[in-house]
N, C-alpha and C positions, 0 to 999 in steps of 0.2 A: 200587585205594588210589592208583595214579600219577594217574588223572584226578582224584581229590579235591584233591592236592597241585599241581596245575598250575591248577585252579580256584580253590585257594587263594591262590595266589600271584598269580593275574591280578588277583582282587578285591584282594587287598592292594595291589597297584599302581599299582590305579585308586583306590584310597582317598586310596595318597601323591599322585598326579597331580591328583587334586582337590583335596586339602589344600593343595597349594603352589600351586593358583591362587586360591585366596584370601587370599594373602600381599600385604600391602600394599609391602612393599618391593622394586617394580619398578624394573628396570634401565631401563627407557627413559625418553626425555625426554618429559615432560608438558607441560612448560613451553609450549614452541610451540601445541601443540593447544589449553590452556587460552588462550593469547592468540587465536589466532584463532576459537574460538568465543566470546571477551568482545567482538572485533571485531564478528562477526557478529550477535551478539546485541543490541551497540549500535546498530548500522544496522538491526536491526529494529524497535527501541525507536523510534528518532529518525523512522522513517518512519509509526509509530503513534500516534495520538490517544490519549491516556490520560485526558484532562478532559472528554471528550463524552459525553454522555447522547444515545446514539443515537434513542431515542423524541423527544427534543425538539429535535434538529438534524432529523431526519424533518420534523415539525411545523412547523420552522420555515421551512425551507425546500421544503416540497413535494417533495424528492425525497431518494432514498436513494444516486444514484450520479451523477457529474457528468464526464465527460471530455471536455476542451477540447482541438483544436489549431487554432491560428492562424498564417497564415503572412503576413509582409508582402513590399513588395517588396526590403526593406533586410535582413529575416533569415528563415531557415527556421524553423521552429519558435518563432516569436517570443513566441508564450505558450503553455504547457502547461499547465493546469491539471485537478487528477484527485483526486475526494474520494470514498469509499466507505463507507458505513457496513454493516459486517456483523455476523451476531450478537454475535460476541466482541469485536469490535473495532472503530475508525474509524481510517481511512487517508486522508491528505491529503498532494499535494505540488502545490508550485505553483513554475512558470520562468517568468519575464517577461523577455526579454532587451532589450525596451524601456526597462525600468527595474533592469537589471542584478539581478534577483533570483531566489535560486536556494533555494526554502524546502521543507522537511518538516516533516511531523508539527506538533505542536503551532504551530510558529513557522508553518507553511503554513496551519492550519486558522485562527489568528488573521487573517492578512491574508485570506483568502478569506469569511470568516465574512459583515462587513458587505458584501459583494458580494452573495452568496448572498442575503441578507434583504433587500436595492435588487432585485435581480431579479424575484423573485416571479413563478416560471415556473409555468406550470400547463399540463395535457396539451392542453387545450382552445386554446392558443394558436397562431397562424397560425405557418408556417415563417418569413415575413417578420420579424413582431414577435420572436419569439424570436432570430432573428440581429443585428437591429438592437439590441434590450436589451443582449444578451450582448456583441458587440462595443463597445458603446459604454461597459459597466462596464467592460471589460479596457482600455480606451483604444485600440483597433484597428479603428475603423470603417475606415480604409484598407487593409483587408487584401484579401491575394491569394488566399488559401485558408481556408475555414472550416470545421469540423469538429467538431460537438458530439453528444455521445452522453449521453442524459438515462434513467434509470431512477427513475420517479418512485413516490411512496409505495405507490402500490395495485401496484406491479410493471410497470406498463406502460412499455416500452422506448420512444422516440422518437429518430431518427437526425435532425440538421439538417446540411446541408453546403452550401456555395457556392462559386464561383471565378468573380472579377473578373479 
C-alpha cells in the first residue's frame, strides 16, 4: 500500500510541475531575447533578396553563384560582390570601396543586376576574357589581385584569379 501512495504522490507532483511549466506568467525578461531575435531576423532579411525569381535570374545571368574579390593598390577588398541563388532564397551583397557602396539584399541585387546582364558570362569563355570583362564592368581594370568564383547554371564551378 505504501508503494501506491509514493507512486501516486510522484505522479501528482509530476502533473503539477508540468502544469506549472505551461503557465504564461514567466518571471524572466523576454524583452531582450525578443529584441535580439528581431535584430537577427532583420539582418537576415536584409541580406536575402525577396523579389527575385531564381529561375529567371539563372537564365538571365547564366550562373547561380558569383563571388568576386578585387584588390587595388589603394584598397584591399576594393570590390567584394557575392550573389547566390539557393532553392528557397537568393542572397546578394555588394561592397565597392572605390564608389563608397556597401549594399545588401534588394539594394545589392538592384546594383548588380545590370552588371550581370551586361557580362553575359559563359563557361566556355577564356580566363583572360572573363577577367577583362568583369574587371571592366566593376571599374577595377587596375587591380592588383583578382579572384572570381562562378557556379554556372549547369552546376559547373570555375575559378579565375590573377595578380599584377
